[in-house]
C-alpha positions as CSV (number, residue, x, y, z in Angstrom):
1,M,0.0,0.0,-0.1
2,R,1.1,3.5,-0.6
3,A,2.4,5.7,2.0
4,L,4.0,9.0,0.3
5,P,4.3,11.5,3.2
6,W,6.8,13.9,1.0
7,L,4.2,14.4,-1.7
8,L,3.8,17.8,-3.1
9,P,0.4,19.5,-2.6
10,L,-2.0,18.3,-5.6
11,F,-3.3,20.9,-8.0
12,L,-6.8,20.6,-9.2
13,V,-8.0,20.1,-12.8
14,A,-11.3,18.6,-14.1
15,C,-12.6,18.2,-17.5
16,G,-15.5,16.3,-18.3
17,V,-15.5,15.7,-22.1
18,P,-17.7,13.0,-23.7
19,L,-16.3,10.3,-25.9
20,P,-16.4,11.1,-29.6
21,D,-19.7,10.4,-31.1
22,D,-19.5,12.4,-34.4
23,A,-17.0,10.4,-36.5
24,P,-17.8,10.5,-40.2
25,A,-19.9,7.4,-41.3
26,D,-17.0,6.0,-43.5
27,T,-14.6,6.2,-40.6
28,P,-13.2,2.6,-40.4
29,T,-13.7,0.8,-36.9
30,D,-11.2,-0.7,-35.1
31,S,-13.0,-3.3,-32.8
32,P,-11.5,-6.9,-32.3
33,S,-13.9,-8.3,-34.8
34,D,-13.2,-5.9,-37.7
35,V,-9.6,-4.9,-37.2
36,P,-7.7,-8.2,-37.0
37,D,-4.1,-8.3,-35.5
38,A,-2.1,-8.5,-38.8
39,R,-1.2,-12.1,-39.1
40,D,-1.7,-12.7,-35.3
41,A,-2.1,-16.4,-34.6
42,P,-4.5,-17.8,-31.9
43,D,-1.5,-19.3,-30.2
44,A,0.2,-16.0,-29.9
45,R,0.2,-16.5,-26.1
46,D,3.0,-18.9,-26.5
47,A,6.7,-17.5,-26.9
48,A,8.1,-20.4,-28.4
49,T,5.1,-20.6,-31.1
50,I,5.4,-16.6,-31.6
51,D,9.4,-16.8,-32.1
52,A,9.4,-20.0,-34.1
53,A,6.8,-18.8,-36.5
54,V,7.8,-15.1,-36.5
55,D,9.6,-14.4,-33.7
56,R,1.8,17.6,-19.7
57,P,-0.5,17.1,-17.4
58,D,-4.0,18.0,-18.5
59,A,-7.6,17.3,-18.1
60,V,-8.9,13.9,-16.6
61,I,-11.9,12.2,-18.4
62,D,-14.4,10.8,-15.9
63,R,-15.8,7.8,-17.7
64,P,-18.9,5.8,-16.5
65,D,-17.4,2.5,-16.7
66,V,-14.8,3.4,-13.8
67,A,-15.9,1.0,-11.0
68,A,-18.5,3.0,-8.9
69,D,-17.6,1.0,-5.7
70,R,-14.1,2.3,-5.8
71,P,-13.2,5.7,-4.3
72,V,-11.6,7.7,-7.1
73,A,-10.2,11.1,-6.4
74,R,-10.5,13.8,-9.0
75,D,-7.4,15.9,-8.3
76,V,-4.5,16.0,-10.5
77,V,-1.6,18.3,-11.1
78,A,-2.6,20.9,-13.5
79,P,-0.5,21.8,-16.5
80,P,1.6,25.0,-16.7
81,D,-0.5,28.0,-16.8
82,V,-2.2,28.6,-20.0
83,P,-2.6,32.3,-21.0
84,P,-6.1,33.7,-20.7
85,A,-8.0,34.8,-23.6
86,V,-6.6,38.3,-24.4
87,D,-6.2,40.6,-27.4
88,V,-2.6,41.2,-29.1
89,P,-0.9,43.8,-26.7
90,A,0.2,46.9,-28.2
91,D,3.8,46.6,-26.9
92,A,6.1,43.7,-27.1
93,P,5.2,40.8,-24.4
94,P,7.5,40.1,-21.5
95,P,9.4,37.0,-21.6
96,S,7.2,33.8,-21.3
97,P,7.4,31.8,-18.4
98,P,9.1,28.3,-18.9
99,G,6.8,26.0,-20.9
100,P,6.0,22.4,-20.7
101,V,8.6,19.7,-21.0
102,L,8.8,18.6,-24.8
103,Y,9.5,14.9,-25.3
104,P,12.2,14.6,-28.0
105,S,11.9,11.9,-30.6
106,G,14.7,9.4,-30.5
107,Q,15.3,9.3,-26.9
108,R,14.7,6.0,-25.2
109,H,13.1,7.4,-22.1
110,S,11.3,10.5,-22.2
111,P,12.5,13.2,-19.6
112,L,11.8,12.9,-16.0
113,T,12.4,16.6,-14.5
114,P,11.5,17.5,-10.9
115,D,8.1,19.0,-12.1
116,L,7.3,15.6,-13.9
117,A,8.4,13.7,-11.0
118,A,6.0,15.7,-8.8
119,R,3.3,14.9,-11.5
120,L,3.9,11.2,-10.9
121,R,3.8,11.3,-7.2
122,A,0.6,13.3,-7.7
123,I,-0.8,10.5,-9.8
124,S,0.2,7.8,-7.5
125,A,-1.3,9.9,-4.5
126,R,-4.8,9.3,-6.2
127,G,-4.7,5.5,-5.6
128,P,-3.6,5.1,-2.0
129,A,-4.9,1.6,-1.8
130,L,-3.1,0.5,-5.0
131,A,-0.4,-2.2,-4.8
132,D,3.0,-0.5,-5.3
133,N,4.5,-3.8,-6.2
134,V,2.0,-4.7,-9.1
135,F,1.8,-3.3,-12.6
136,S,-0.6,-4.2,-15.4
137,K,0.0,-5.1,-19.1
138,V,-2.1,-3.3,-21.5
139,G,-2.0,-3.9,-25.3
140,D,-2.2,-6.3,-28.0
141,S,-0.2,-9.8,-29.0
142,I,3.1,-8.1,-28.7
143,T,2.0,-7.6,-24.9
144,V,0.4,-10.8,-24.6
145,S,3.3,-12.9,-25.6
146,T,5.1,-14.6,-22.8
147,S,8.4,-13.2,-24.2
148,F,7.2,-9.9,-22.6
149,M,8.3,-9.4,-19.0
150,A,7.2,-13.1,-17.9
151,C,10.9,-14.4,-17.7
152,F,11.7,-11.5,-14.9
153,A,9.7,-13.8,-12.5
154,S,12.4,-16.5,-12.4
155,T,15.7,-16.1,-10.7
156,T,17.2,-18.1,-13.5
157,G,17.5,-17.0,-17.0
158,V,17.7,-13.3,-16.1
159,D,20.8,-11.3,-16.8
160,L,20.8,-7.5,-16.0
161,G,23.9,-7.1,-18.1
162,G,25.6,-5.4,-15.1
163,R,22.5,-3.0,-14.4
164,E,22.4,-3.8,-11.0
165,H,20.7,-0.6,-10.1
166,L,17.5,-2.3,-11.6
167,R,17.7,-5.2,-9.1
168,P,15.6,-3.4,-6.3
169,T,12.7,-2.7,-8.8
170,L,13.1,-6.4,-10.2
171,D,12.7,-7.8,-6.6
172,L,10.0,-5.3,-5.8
173,Y,7.7,-6.7,-8.6
174,R,8.7,-10.3,-7.9
175,G,7.2,-9.7,-4.6
176,G,3.9,-8.6,-5.9
177,A,0.8,-11.0,-5.6
178,V,-2.1,-10.6,-8.0
179,G,-4.4,-13.5,-9.0
180,G,-2.2,-16.3,-7.5
181,T,0.9,-15.3,-9.6
182,D,3.2,-12.2,-9.8
183,P,2.7,-9.2,-12.1
184,F,5.3,-10.5,-14.5
185,R,3.5,-13.6,-15.4
186,R,0.0,-12.4,-14.8
187,V,-2.3,-12.9,-18.0
188,S,-3.6,-9.4,-18.2
189,L,-7.4,-8.6,-18.8
190,A,-6.5,-5.7,-20.7
191,A,-4.3,-7.4,-23.2
192,T,-5.5,-9.6,-26.1
193,V,-4.2,-10.7,-29.4
194,G,-5.8,-8.7,-32.2
195,W,-6.7,-5.6,-30.0
196,S,-6.6,-2.0,-30.7
197,A,-6.9,0.7,-28.3
198,S,-10.5,1.0,-28.7
199,A,-11.0,-2.7,-27.6
200,A,-9.6,-2.1,-24.2
201,L,-12.2,0.6,-23.6
202,A,-15.3,-1.1,-25.0
203,G,-18.0,-2.6,-22.9
204,T,-19.3,-1.9,-19.4
205,P,-17.2,-2.6,-17.5
206,S,-14.4,-2.3,-20.0
207,A,-11.5,-4.8,-20.0
208,L,-9.3,-2.0,-18.7
209,T,-11.6,-1.3,-15.7
210,R,-11.8,-5.1,-15.1
211,E,-8.1,-5.5,-15.1
212,L,-7.6,-2.4,-12.8
213,D,-10.3,-3.7,-10.3
214,A,-8.8,-7.2,-10.3
215,A,-5.0,-6.3,-10.1
216,R,-5.1,-2.7,-8.4
217,P,-1.8,-2.0,-10.1
218,G,0.4,1.1,-9.4
219,A,1.5,1.3,-12.9
220,A,0.7,0.1,-16.3
221,A,2.7,-0.7,-19.3
222,V,0.7,0.3,-22.2
223,M,1.1,-0.1,-25.9
224,F,-1.4,0.2,-28.7
225,G,-1.0,1.0,-32.4
226,T,0.3,-1.9,-34.4
227,N,-3.4,-3.1,-35.0
228,D,-4.9,0.5,-35.0
229,I,-2.8,1.3,-38.0
230,Q,-4.9,-1.0,-39.9
231,S,-7.7,1.6,-39.9
232,R,-5.6,4.4,-41.0
233,D,-7.6,6.6,-38.5
234,V,-5.0,8.2,-36.5
235,F,-7.4,10.7,-35.1
236,R,-9.6,7.9,-33.5
237,Y,-6.4,6.2,-32.1
238,G,-5.2,9.5,-30.5
239,A,-8.8,10.0,-28.8
240,N,-8.8,6.5,-27.5
241,L,-5.3,6.6,-26.4
242,L,-6.0,9.8,-24.5
243,D,-9.2,8.3,-23.0
244,L,-7.4,5.2,-21.7
245,T,-4.4,7.4,-20.5
246,D,-7.0,9.5,-18.5
247,Q,-8.7,6.6,-17.1
248,L,-5.4,5.1,-15.5
249,I,-4.5,8.6,-14.3
250,A,-8.1,8.9,-12.6
251,R,-7.3,5.7,-11.0
252,G,-4.0,6.7,-9.5
253,V,-2.3,4.3,-11.9
254,V,0.9,5.6,-13.6
255,P,0.8,5.0,-17.3
256,I,4.1,4.0,-19.1
257,L,3.3,4.4,-22.9
258,S,5.4,3.1,-25.6
259,T,5.8,3.6,-29.3
260,V,5.3,0.5,-31.7
261,P,7.7,-1.4,-33.7
262,P,8.0,-0.9,-37.5
263,R,5.6,-2.6,-39.8
264,D,7.9,-4.4,-42.1
265,D,5.1,-6.5,-43.3
266,S,3.6,-3.9,-45.2
267,A,5.3,-0.7,-46.8
268,D,2.1,1.2,-46.6
269,A,1.3,0.3,-42.9
270,D,5.0,1.3,-42.1
271,L,4.3,4.7,-43.6
272,W,2.0,5.3,-40.8
273,V,3.9,3.9,-37.9
274,P,5.8,7.6,-37.3
275,R,2.4,9.4,-37.5
276,Y,1.2,6.9,-34.8
277,N,4.2,7.0,-32.5
278,A,4.2,10.9,-32.8
279,V,0.6,10.8,-31.3
280,A,1.5,8.3,-28.6
281,L,4.5,10.9,-27.8
282,G,2.0,13.6,-27.8
283,V,-0.4,11.9,-25.6
284,A,2.3,10.9,-23.1
285,Q,3.7,14.6,-23.2
286,S,0.3,16.2,-22.6
287,R,-0.1,14.1,-19.4
288,G,3.4,14.4,-18.2
289,V,3.7,10.5,-18.0
290,P,6.5,8.3,-19.3
291,L,7.0,7.2,-22.8
292,V,9.5,4.5,-24.0
293,D,10.8,4.6,-27.6
294,L,10.6,0.8,-28.6
295,H,10.7,1.8,-32.2
296,G,13.8,3.8,-31.8
297,A,15.4,1.0,-30.1
298,L,14.4,-1.6,-32.7
299,V,15.3,0.2,-36.0
300,P,19.2,-0.2,-35.7
301,L,18.9,-4.1,-35.2
302,A,19.1,-6.7,-37.7
303,A,15.7,-7.1,-39.4
304,H,14.5,-4.3,-37.0
305,G,14.4,-6.9,-34.2
306,L,11.5,-8.6,-35.8
307,G,10.5,-12.3,-36.4
308,P,10.1,-13.8,-39.9
309,D,6.5,-12.3,-40.2
310,H,8.2,-8.8,-40.2
311,L,5.7,-7.8,-37.6
312,H,6.3,-9.3,-34.0
313,P,9.6,-8.8,-32.1
314,N,11.8,-11.7,-32.1
315,T,13.4,-13.2,-28.9
316,Y,17.0,-14.4,-28.1
317,A,17.4,-18.0,-28.2
318,T,20.1,-20.3,-27.0
319,S,20.6,-24.0,-26.7
320,A,18.9,-23.7,-23.4
321,G,15.6,-22.1,-24.9
322,Y,14.5,-18.6,-25.2
323,R,16.0,-15.9,-23.0
324,A,14.1,-12.9,-23.4
325,C,15.4,-11.5,-19.9
326,A,19.1,-11.6,-21.1
327,L,19.9,-7.9,-21.1
328,T,23.4,-8.6,-22.5
329,P,24.9,-7.5,-25.6
330,D,23.9,-10.8,-27.3
331,G,20.4,-10.5,-25.9
332,L,19.9,-7.0,-26.9
333,R,20.3,-7.9,-30.4
334,F,16.6,-9.0,-30.3
335,G,13.4,-7.1,-30.1
336,Y,11.6,-8.5,-27.0
337,N,15.0,-8.4,-24.8
338,N,14.9,-4.5,-25.7
339,R,11.3,-4.0,-24.6
340,N,11.9,-5.9,-21.6
341,L,14.9,-3.6,-20.8
342,L,13.0,-0.5,-21.6
343,T,10.0,-1.6,-19.6
344,L,12.0,-2.5,-16.6
345,E,14.0,0.7,-16.7
346,A,10.8,2.8,-16.9
347,L,9.2,0.9,-14.1
348,H,12.5,1.6,-12.1
349,R,12.5,5.5,-12.8
350,V,9.0,5.5,-11.8
351,A,9.4,3.6,-8.5
352,E,12.6,5.8,-7.8
353,V,10.7,9.0,-7.5
354,T,7.2,7.9,-6.4
355,L,8.2,5.3,-3.9
356,R,11.6,5.8,-2.7
357,G,11.6,9.5,-2.7
358,R,14.6,9.8,-5.0
359,P,15.3,13.1,-6.9
360,A,14.4,13.3,-10.5
361,P,17.1,11.8,-12.8
362,D,16.8,14.9,-15.2
363,A,17.4,18.4,-14.1
364,D,15.8,19.8,-16.9
365,A,14.7,19.2,-20.4
366,P,13.9,21.2,-23.6
367,R,10.8,23.1,-23.2
368,L,8.2,24.8,-25.3
369,R,9.0,28.5,-25.8
370,G,6.2,31.1,-26.3
371,S,2.7,31.8,-24.9
372,G,0.7,31.0,-28.0
373,S,-0.5,34.4,-28.6
374,H,-0.1,36.2,-32.0
375,A,2.6,38.5,-30.5
376,D,4.5,35.7,-28.9
377,P,3.6,32.3,-30.8
378,F,4.5,29.0,-29.5
379,V,8.0,28.0,-31.3
380,I,8.0,24.7,-33.2
381,P,11.8,23.7,-32.6
382,S,11.8,20.4,-34.7
383,L,9.7,17.7,-36.0
384,P,8.1,15.5,-34.7
385,F,6.3,18.0,-32.5
386,A,3.2,17.9,-30.2
387,D,1.4,20.2,-27.8
388,A,-2.1,19.9,-26.1
389,R,-4.1,23.1,-25.3
390,N,-7.7,23.7,-24.1
391,T,-9.4,26.8,-25.8
392,T,-12.2,26.7,-23.1
393,T,-9.5,28.3,-20.6
394,G,-7.1,30.1,-22.9
395,G,-6.3,31.4,-26.5
396,A,-6.8,34.9,-28.0
397,R,-9.7,35.9,-30.2
398,V,-8.0,37.7,-33.1
399,F,-8.8,35.9,-36.2
400,D,-12.7,35.4,-36.9
401,R,-12.5,34.3,-40.5
402,Y,-9.8,33.2,-42.8
403,A,-9.3,33.8,-46.6
404,C,-8.8,30.1,-47.1
405,R,-12.3,29.4,-46.1
406,P,-14.2,32.8,-45.2
407,T,-17.6,31.1,-44.7
408,A,-16.4,29.2,-41.6
409,D,-17.0,31.2,-38.5
410,E,-13.7,30.7,-36.4
411,S,-14.4,33.5,-33.8
412,G,-13.4,31.4,-30.9
413,P,-10.3,31.3,-29.1
414,E,-7.0,30.4,-31.1
415,F,-3.5,29.6,-30.4
416,V,-0.7,30.2,-32.8
417,Y,2.5,28.4,-33.5
418,R,5.6,29.4,-35.6
419,F,7.8,27.2,-37.7
420,T,10.8,28.0,-39.7
421,V,12.2,25.8,-42.2
422,T,15.5,26.1,-44.1
423,R,14.6,23.8,-47.0
424,S,11.5,22.4,-48.6
425,T,9.9,20.0,-46.2
426,N,6.7,17.7,-46.5
427,V,4.7,18.2,-43.3
428,R,1.6,16.6,-41.9
429,A,-0.2,18.7,-39.1
430,M,-3.0,16.7,-37.4
431,V,-5.4,18.0,-34.7
432,I,-7.1,15.4,-32.4
433,T,-10.2,16.3,-30.4
434,R,-12.8,14.5,-28.5
435,G,-16.5,14.9,-28.1
436,A,-18.1,18.1,-29.3
437,T,-14.9,20.0,-29.6
438,D,-14.1,21.6,-32.9
439,V,-10.8,23.2,-33.3
440,D,-9.4,23.7,-36.8
441,V,-5.9,23.8,-38.1
442,H,-5.1,26.7,-40.5
443,L,-1.6,27.2,-42.2
444,L,-0.5,30.9,-42.8
445,G,2.0,32.3,-44.9
446,A,4.8,34.7,-44.1
447,A,2.4,37.5,-43.1
448,A,0.8,35.4,-40.5
449,T,-2.4,37.0,-40.8
450,A,-5.9,35.5,-41.6
451,E,-5.7,36.9,-45.1
452,A,-2.4,35.1,-45.7
453,C,-4.2,31.6,-45.0
454,V,-3.1,29.1,-47.6
455,A,-4.6,25.9,-46.2
456,R,-7.4,24.9,-43.7
457,D,-8.9,21.8,-42.5
458,D,-10.9,20.2,-39.6
459,R,-8.3,17.6,-38.8
460,V,-5.2,17.5,-41.1
461,I,-3.1,19.5,-43.4
462,A,-0.6,17.6,-45.5
463,T,1.6,20.0,-47.5
464,T,5.0,21.0,-48.7
465,L,6.4,24.0,-46.9
466,A,8.9,26.2,-48.8
467,P,11.9,27.5,-47.0
468,G,10.8,30.3,-44.7
469,T,8.7,31.0,-41.6
470,W,5.1,29.6,-41.4
471,T,2.3,29.8,-38.9
472,F,-0.3,27.2,-37.6
473,S,-3.4,28.6,-36.2
474,L,-5.4,26.5,-34.0
475,D,-8.8,28.1,-34.0
476,T,-12.2,27.4,-32.3
477,F,-15.1,26.8,-34.6
478,V,-18.3,28.7,-33.8
479,S,-21.7,26.9,-34.6
480,A,-25.1,28.4,-34.0
481,G,-23.4,31.0,-32.1
482,A,-21.6,28.6,-29.8
483,A,-17.8,28.3,-29.7
484,R,-17.2,24.6,-29.8
485,A,-14.1,25.1,-27.7
486,G,-12.1,22.3,-25.7
487,E,-8.9,20.3,-25.6
488,Y,-7.0,19.6,-28.7
489,L,-3.8,17.8,-29.3
490,L,-1.7,19.0,-32.2
491,V,0.8,16.7,-33.6
492,I,3.1,17.6,-36.5
493,V,5.4,15.2,-38.5
494,Q,7.6,15.2,-41.4
495,D,6.4,13.1,-44.1
496,P,8.5,11.2,-46.7
């Protein structure tokens, strides 16, 4: 049970946003029945079978399928202050306060700064009755496989490769008891072959809720996306991953999100992997929770650390059998060994700051510059880029209509972002919203005025930017006199 006397005071934030119910009729679904896990076999729970054949903190969403008989606190750490709705000042603005931490692409573990460590402690404080020595697995067949984490339960076959600092966390979870076993070997109710993120949320109670009720974990290793890509609906994926992450936070469970492996089974599917991974990065960054970059760890490996089906990770095999928990140079030439190392390291980083009171491992990290106003736009330093804002509580009201679509009433609050490119760059800017929120994305030319608008869309702008400075305006659509304000997640990636 948790006892965290050093916790910082909790800040409050609440946002009741309904699940999206206005998806276009032709939006592909991604339920277990209509989006199969590409080439997943029914016996994917057996590691030998798989490997032989292939082998910033923001609003919390309160969902009705959270168990009613469990007390769930509703307070979480608020994000850095969002500027109030103001007009552009006549004089130059003062320097902006430090913005939220940006999660850089290509870093195996997302930054864990003092403010983010306080964030994780605050999340943990929401579930004082949860088990500190239990974590849950949430995902698809790549999570179901017994090559994922199960081998850590044994005292044989585990080689930390000299990383003895991880042993206290390894022993911590070996001592956890859940459903007659330990968290390493537990068959999770929230991980199933063929699943996309929506499947874990479906039903009342949902599989995620049933897993949290049964295991009462303090943390959860979450990875979806491989199957979600089948629908090519990155917007629904983002909304589902936000919902799932918010539900975990609401229960006091620290989510550990992950990027997904390459899709070498399909060139078209693999084209979508960076887009989905950028969304996962954006969700983790917006909630201030850990992200591990499995994709980045696998790309340098032979065959990208994937088995013969070019889809599932492979596992280090010796004459004595499969050794997914050999974290040695030989072992780390294989996919599952890398995922096991990254997950154990992430659990250790969380345990250090939430259970043991250790200082944050990162003194600071790159932060978002600017205030998002017209006089002081947010600065996009590089791609991929992600940022979450809420136009209900912030934004300026300067642009009402844009030349690229003058009939659309965009008189609600907007935030603006500035991006400078030095050579011709293919970009895809995606805006993810939920429920009735309608925030549109506009691309403005060098003048950064509504008259200089060159493109506008409800959800995505895919274009080539010539060298120069460009502005993205994320503006709130007004319908029947009502601003459809709310939270959005902006994700911008460089496309091939």
